[in-house]
PyMOL Python script that loads the backbone (N, CA, C, O; Angstrom):
from pymol import cmd

cmd.read_pdbstr("""\
ATOM      1  N   MET A   1      40.008  -8.495   0.424  1.00  0.00           N
ATOM      2  CA  MET A   1      38.820  -8.086   1.099  1.00  0.00           C
ATOM      3  C   MET A   1      38.429  -6.571   1.357  1.00  0.00           C
ATOM      4  O   MET A   1      37.591  -5.824   0.851  1.00  0.00           O
ATOM      5  N   PHE A   2      39.554  -6.399   2.532  1.00  0.00           N
ATOM      6  CA  PHE A   2      39.394  -5.186   3.169  1.00  0.00           C
ATOM      7  C   PHE A   2      39.912  -3.883   1.717  1.00  0.00           C
ATOM      8  O   PHE A   2      39.520  -2.736   1.503  1.00  0.00           O
ATOM      9  N   THR A   3      40.968  -4.801   0.958  1.00  0.00           N
ATOM     10  CA  THR A   3      41.177  -3.388   0.002  1.00  0.00           C
ATOM     11  C   THR A   3      40.080  -2.857  -0.983  1.00  0.00           C
ATOM     12  O   THR A   3      39.849  -1.712  -1.371  1.00  0.00           O
ATOM     13  N   ARG A   4      39.432  -4.146  -1.282  1.00  0.00           N
ATOM     14  CA  ARG A   4      38.116  -3.948  -1.933  1.00  0.00           C
ATOM     15  C   ARG A   4      36.929  -2.841  -1.348  1.00  0.00           C
ATOM     16  O   ARG A   4      36.233  -2.028  -1.956  1.00  0.00           O
ATOM     17  N   LEU A   5      37.034  -3.226   0.277  1.00  0.00           N
ATOM     18  CA  LEU A   5      35.954  -2.264   0.998  1.00  0.00           C
ATOM     19  C   LEU A   5      36.128  -0.947   0.930  1.00  0.00           C
ATOM     20  O   LEU A   5      35.284  -0.062   1.068  1.00  0.00           O
ATOM     21  N   GLU A   6      37.709  -0.828   0.626  1.00  0.00           N
ATOM     22  CA  GLU A   6      38.396   0.598   1.078  1.00  0.00           C
ATOM     23  C   GLU A   6      38.362   1.241  -0.103  1.00  0.00           C
ATOM     24  O   GLU A   6      38.425   2.467  -0.196  1.00  0.00           O
ATOM     25  N   THR A   7      38.253   0.393  -1.144  1.00  0.00           N
ATOM     26  CA  THR A   7      37.884   1.384  -2.514  1.00  0.00           C
ATOM     27  C   THR A   7      36.545   1.660  -3.020  1.00  0.00           C
ATOM     28  O   THR A   7      36.141   2.709  -3.522  1.00  0.00           O
ATOM     29  N   ASN A   8      35.949   0.636  -2.828  1.00  0.00           N
ATOM     30  CA  ASN A   8      34.434   0.584  -3.124  1.00  0.00           C
ATOM     31  C   ASN A   8      33.268   1.253  -2.023  1.00  0.00           C
ATOM     32  O   ASN A   8      32.153   1.614  -2.398  1.00  0.00           O
ATOM     33  N   TYR A   9      33.642   1.322  -0.915  1.00  0.00           N
ATOM     34  CA  TYR A   9      33.027   1.445   0.117  1.00  0.00           C
ATOM     35  C   TYR A   9      33.778   2.088   1.226  1.00  0.00           C
ATOM     36  O   TYR A   9      33.731   1.419   2.258  1.00  0.00           O
ATOM     37  N   PRO A  10      34.549   3.339   1.327  1.00  0.00           N
ATOM     38  CA  PRO A  10      35.304   3.923   2.301  1.00  0.00           C
ATOM     39  C   PRO A  10      34.327   4.048   4.006  1.00  0.00           C
ATOM     40  O   PRO A  10      34.676   3.889   5.176  1.00  0.00           O
ATOM     41  N   SER A  11      33.018   4.406   3.339  1.00  0.00           N
ATOM     42  CA  SER A  11      32.365   4.724   4.537  1.00  0.00           C
ATOM     43  C   SER A  11      32.153   4.071   5.643  1.00  0.00           C
ATOM     44  O   SER A  11      31.869   4.535   6.747  1.00  0.00           O
ATOM     45  N   TRP A  12      32.340   2.638   5.226  1.00  0.00           N
ATOM     46  CA  TRP A  12      31.669   1.234   6.004  1.00  0.00           C
ATOM     47  C   TRP A  12      32.937   1.203   6.748  1.00  0.00           C
ATOM     48  O   TRP A  12      32.839   0.296   7.575  1.00  0.00           O
ATOM     49  N   LEU A  13      34.082   1.778   6.833  1.00  0.00           N
ATOM     50  CA  LEU A  13      34.999   1.665   7.917  1.00  0.00           C
ATOM     51  C   LEU A  13      35.390   2.597   8.852  1.00  0.00           C
ATOM     52  O   LEU A  13      36.180   2.462   9.787  1.00  0.00           O
ATOM     53  N   ILE A  14      34.696   3.644   8.471  1.00  0.00           N
ATOM     54  CA  ILE A  14      34.652   4.763   9.625  1.00  0.00           C
ATOM     55  C   ILE A  14      33.779   4.571  10.804  1.00  0.00           C
ATOM     56  O   ILE A  14      32.687   4.004  10.787  1.00  0.00           O
ATOM     57  N   VAL A  15      34.380   5.113  11.857  1.00  0.00           N
ATOM     58  CA  VAL A  15      33.459   4.616  13.520  1.00  0.00           C
ATOM     59  C   VAL A  15      32.809   6.171  13.223  1.00  0.00           C
ATOM     60  O   VAL A  15      33.152   7.263  12.769  1.00  0.00           O
ATOM     61  N   LEU A  16      31.700   5.526  13.769  1.00  0.00           N
ATOM     62  CA  LEU A  16      30.303   6.622  13.737  1.00  0.00           C
ATOM     63  C   LEU A  16      30.600   7.758  14.885  1.00  0.00           C
ATOM     64  O   LEU A  16      30.723   7.547  16.091  1.00  0.00           O
ATOM     65  N   GLY A  17      30.686   9.047  14.186  1.00  0.00           N
ATOM     66  CA  GLY A  17      30.726  10.184  14.810  1.00  0.00           C
ATOM     67  C   GLY A  17      31.837  10.592  15.544  1.00  0.00           C
ATOM     68  O   GLY A  17      32.560   9.704  15.996  1.00  0.00           O
ATOM     69  N   PRO A  18      32.116  11.752  15.753  1.00  0.00           N
ATOM     70  CA  PRO A  18      32.982  12.011  16.642  1.00  0.00           C
ATOM     71  C   PRO A  18      32.831  11.950  18.062  1.00  0.00           C
ATOM     72  O   PRO A  18      32.004  12.657  18.638  1.00  0.00           O
ATOM     73  N   GLY A  19      33.833  10.874  18.867  1.00  0.00           N
ATOM     74  CA  GLY A  19      33.607  11.190  20.029  1.00  0.00           C
ATOM     75  C   GLY A  19      32.809   9.962  20.701  1.00  0.00           C
ATOM     76  O   GLY A  19      32.658   9.679  21.890  1.00  0.00           O
ATOM     77  N   PHE A  20      32.375   9.362  19.589  1.00  0.00           N
ATOM     78  CA  PHE A  20      31.157   8.055  19.594  1.00  0.00           C
ATOM     79  C   PHE A  20      32.002   6.976  20.574  1.00  0.00           C
ATOM     80  O   PHE A  20      31.797   6.702  21.756  1.00  0.00           O
ATOM     81  N   PHE A  21      32.837   6.561  19.821  1.00  0.00           N
ATOM     82  CA  PHE A  21      33.614   5.564  20.290  1.00  0.00           C
ATOM     83  C   PHE A  21      34.905   5.843  21.155  1.00  0.00           C
ATOM     84  O   PHE A  21      36.093   5.854  20.834  1.00  0.00           O
ATOM     85  N   ILE A  22      34.054   6.143  22.775  1.00  0.00           N
ATOM     86  CA  ILE A  22      35.039   6.396  23.821  1.00  0.00           C
ATOM     87  C   ILE A  22      35.089   5.255  24.447  1.00  0.00           C
ATOM     88  O   ILE A  22      34.701   4.168  24.018  1.00  0.00           O
ATOM     89  N   ILE A  23      35.634   5.525  25.615  1.00  0.00           N
ATOM     90  CA  ILE A  23      36.112   4.233  26.513  1.00  0.00           C
ATOM     91  C   ILE A  23      34.716   3.981  27.393  1.00  0.00           C
ATOM     92  O   ILE A  23      34.252   2.879  27.684  1.00  0.00           O
ATOM     93  N   ASN A  24      34.299   4.973  27.657  1.00  0.00           N
ATOM     94  CA  ASN A  24      33.086   5.002  28.775  1.00  0.00           C
ATOM     95  C   ASN A  24      31.751   4.346  27.560  1.00  0.00           C
ATOM     96  O   ASN A  24      30.839   3.649  28.003  1.00  0.00           O
ATOM     97  N   THR A  25      31.812   4.599  26.478  1.00  0.00           N
ATOM     98  CA  THR A  25      30.654   4.165  25.762  1.00  0.00           C
ATOM     99  C   THR A  25      31.066   2.553  25.408  1.00  0.00           C
ATOM    100  O   THR A  25      30.116   1.795  25.212  1.00  0.00           O
ATOM    101  N   PHE A  26      32.158   2.112  25.337  1.00  0.00           N
ATOM    102  CA  PHE A  26      32.949   1.259  25.363  1.00  0.00           C
ATOM    103  C   PHE A  26      32.332   0.053  26.293  1.00  0.00           C
ATOM    104  O   PHE A  26      31.696  -0.991  26.147  1.00  0.00           O
ATOM    105  N   VAL A  27      32.874   0.789  27.270  1.00  0.00           N
ATOM    106  CA  VAL A  27      32.404  -0.014  28.838  1.00  0.00           C
ATOM    107  C   VAL A  27      30.838  -0.369  28.839  1.00  0.00           C
ATOM    108  O   VAL A  27      30.508  -1.552  28.765  1.00  0.00           O
ATOM    109  N   GLY A  28      29.748   0.775  28.934  1.00  0.00           N
ATOM    110  CA  GLY A  28      28.691   0.767  29.178  1.00  0.00           C
ATOM    111  C   GLY A  28      27.790  -0.193  28.185  1.00  0.00           C
ATOM    112  O   GLY A  28      26.808  -0.816  28.590  1.00  0.00           O
ATOM    113  N   LEU A  29      28.240  -0.219  26.902  1.00  0.00           N
ATOM    114  CA  LEU A  29      27.799  -1.214  25.968  1.00  0.00           C
ATOM    115  C   LEU A  29      28.251  -3.018  25.988  1.00  0.00           C
ATOM    116  O   LEU A  29      27.779  -4.046  25.501  1.00  0.00           O
ATOM    117  N   THR A  30      29.265  -2.705  26.732  1.00  0.00           N
ATOM    118  CA  THR A  30      29.665  -4.347  26.911  1.00  0.00           C
ATOM    119  C   THR A  30      29.753  -4.983  28.269  1.00  0.00           C
ATOM    120  O   THR A  30      29.893  -6.203  28.361  1.00  0.00           O
ATOM    121  N   LEU A  31      29.695  -4.391  29.077  1.00  0.00           N
ATOM    122  CA  LEU A  31      29.687  -4.720  30.458  1.00  0.00           C
ATOM    123  C   LEU A  31      28.425  -5.452  30.853  1.00  0.00           C
ATOM    124  O   LEU A  31      28.544  -6.474  31.528  1.00  0.00           O
ATOM    125  N   PRO A  32      27.393  -5.083  30.545  1.00  0.00           N
ATOM    126  CA  PRO A  32      26.237  -5.801  30.300  1.00  0.00           C
ATOM    127  C   PRO A  32      26.256  -7.159  29.667  1.00  0.00           C
ATOM    128  O   PRO A  32      26.114  -8.209  30.294  1.00  0.00           O
ATOM    129  N   TRP A  33      26.392  -7.086  28.729  1.00  0.00           N
ATOM    130  CA  TRP A  33      26.812  -8.176  27.741  1.00  0.00           C
ATOM    131  C   TRP A  33      28.000  -9.370  28.342  1.00  0.00           C
ATOM    132  O   TRP A  33      28.258 -10.482  27.881  1.00  0.00           O
ATOM    133  N   PHE A  34      28.505  -8.757  29.376  1.00  0.00           N
ATOM    134  CA  PHE A  34      29.623  -9.583  29.966  1.00  0.00           C
ATOM    135  C   PHE A  34      28.988 -10.211  31.183  1.00  0.00           C
ATOM    136  O   PHE A  34      29.590 -11.141  31.719  1.00  0.00           O
ATOM    137  N   PHE A  35      27.923  -9.831  31.637  1.00  0.00           N
ATOM    138  CA  PHE A  35      27.287 -10.376  33.126  1.00  0.00           C
ATOM    139  C   PHE A  35      26.233 -11.073  32.426  1.00  0.00           C
ATOM    140  O   PHE A  35      26.051 -12.117  33.053  1.00  0.00           O
ATOM    141  N   PHE A  36      25.568 -11.025  31.587  1.00  0.00           N
ATOM    142  CA  PHE A  36      24.884 -11.941  30.962  1.00  0.00           C
ATOM    143  C   PHE A  36      25.295 -13.276  30.549  1.00  0.00           C
ATOM    144  O   PHE A  36      24.708 -14.354  30.639  1.00  0.00           O
ATOM    145  N   SER A  37      26.630 -12.908  29.994  1.00  0.00           N
ATOM    146  CA  SER A  37      27.204 -14.426  29.718  1.00  0.00           C
ATOM    147  C   SER A  37      27.127 -15.406  30.839  1.00  0.00           C
ATOM    148  O   SER A  37      26.680 -16.529  31.070  1.00  0.00           O
ATOM    149  N   LEU A  38      27.859 -14.321  31.496  1.00  0.00           N
ATOM    150  CA  LEU A  38      28.126 -15.232  33.130  1.00  0.00           C
ATOM    151  C   LEU A  38      27.204 -15.796  33.704  1.00  0.00           C
ATOM    152  O   LEU A  38      27.407 -16.768  34.431  1.00  0.00           O
ATOM    153  N   SER A  39      25.665 -15.146  33.423  1.00  0.00           N
ATOM    154  CA  SER A  39      24.640 -15.596  34.121  1.00  0.00           C
ATOM    155  C   SER A  39      23.493 -16.666  33.237  1.00  0.00           C
ATOM    156  O   SER A  39      22.548 -17.303  33.703  1.00  0.00           O
ATOM    157  N   ASN A  40      23.879 -16.596  32.110  1.00  0.00           N
ATOM    158  CA  ASN A  40      23.165 -17.156  31.224  1.00  0.00           C
ATOM    159  C   ASN A  40      23.928 -18.542  31.044  1.00  0.00           C
ATOM    160  O   ASN A  40      24.936 -18.660  30.346  1.00  0.00           O
ATOM    161  N   LEU A  41      23.282 -19.659  31.812  1.00  0.00           N
ATOM    162  CA  LEU A  41      24.064 -20.913  31.703  1.00  0.00           C
ATOM    163  C   LEU A  41      24.413 -21.476  30.362  1.00  0.00           C
ATOM    164  O   LEU A  41      25.483 -22.051  30.164  1.00  0.00           O
ATOM    165  N   LEU A  42      23.300 -21.268  29.244  1.00  0.00           N
ATOM    166  CA  LEU A  42      23.748 -21.842  28.219  1.00  0.00           C
ATOM    167  C   LEU A  42      24.690 -20.741  27.155  1.00  0.00           C
ATOM    168  O   LEU A  42      24.676 -20.933  25.939  1.00  0.00           O
ATOM    169  N   VAL A  43      25.262 -19.914  27.596  1.00  0.00           N
ATOM    170  CA  VAL A  43      26.362 -18.947  26.748  1.00  0.00           C
ATOM    171  C   VAL A  43      27.403 -19.306  27.900  1.00  0.00           C
ATOM    172  O   VAL A  43      28.557 -19.213  27.482  1.00  0.00           O
ATOM    173  N   SER A  44      27.327 -19.634  29.042  1.00  0.00           N
ATOM    174  CA  SER A  44      28.644 -20.062  29.892  1.00  0.00           C
ATOM    175  C   SER A  44      28.867 -21.323  29.204  1.00  0.00           C
ATOM    176  O   SER A  44      30.048 -21.598  28.997  1.00  0.00           O
ATOM    177  N   GLN A  45      27.920 -22.210  28.776  1.00  0.00           N
ATOM    178  CA  GLN A  45      28.843 -23.737  28.404  1.00  0.00           C
ATOM    179  C   GLN A  45      29.516 -24.001  27.357  1.00  0.00           C
ATOM    180  O   GLN A  45      30.393 -24.828  27.103  1.00  0.00           O
ATOM    181  N   LYS A  46      28.753 -22.814  26.499  1.00  0.00           N
ATOM    182  CA  LYS A  46      29.500 -22.652  25.168  1.00  0.00           C
ATOM    183  C   LYS A  46      31.512 -22.318  25.024  1.00  0.00           C
ATOM    184  O   LYS A  46      32.399 -22.466  24.183  1.00  0.00           O
ATOM    185  N   LEU A  47      31.370 -21.848  26.330  1.00  0.00           N
ATOM    186  CA  LEU A  47      33.192 -21.343  26.684  1.00  0.00           C
ATOM    187  C   LEU A  47      33.816 -22.849  27.041  1.00  0.00           C
ATOM    188  O   LEU A  47      35.007 -23.016  26.775  1.00  0.00           O
ATOM    189  N   PHE A  48      33.141 -23.845  27.572  1.00  0.00           N
ATOM    190  CA  PHE A  48      33.932 -25.057  27.470  1.00  0.00           C
ATOM    191  C   PHE A  48      33.742 -26.001  26.855  1.00  0.00           C
ATOM    192  O   PHE A  48      34.101 -27.059  27.372  1.00  0.00           O
ATOM    193  N   VAL A  49      32.944 -26.054  25.163  1.00  0.00           N
ATOM    194  CA  VAL A  49      32.681 -26.859  24.525  1.00  0.00           C
ATOM    195  C   VAL A  49      33.900 -26.978  23.664  1.00  0.00           C
ATOM    196  O   VAL A  49      34.132 -25.913  23.092  1.00  0.00           O
ATOM    197  N   PRO A  50      34.784 -27.966  23.377  1.00  0.00           N
ATOM    198  CA  PRO A  50      35.906 -27.777  22.420  1.00  0.00           C
ATOM    199  C   PRO A  50      35.495 -27.693  20.943  1.00  0.00           C
ATOM    200  O   PRO A  50      36.351 -27.537  20.072  1.00  0.00           O
TER     201      PRO A  50
END
""", "prot")
cmd.dss("prot")
cmd.show_as("cartoon", "prot")
cmd.util.cbc("prot")
cmd.orient("prot")
């Protein structure tokens, strides 16, 4: 699958722009979703469903 993507659509596998994916951006985008999942009962219940 990735080989086909690499040969046909190599632009789909690059990270957006220079310096976009740095640790500050990653934490800034993921930290709110982490607290949302803790505070939302429906999301937190799915963690314990087998």
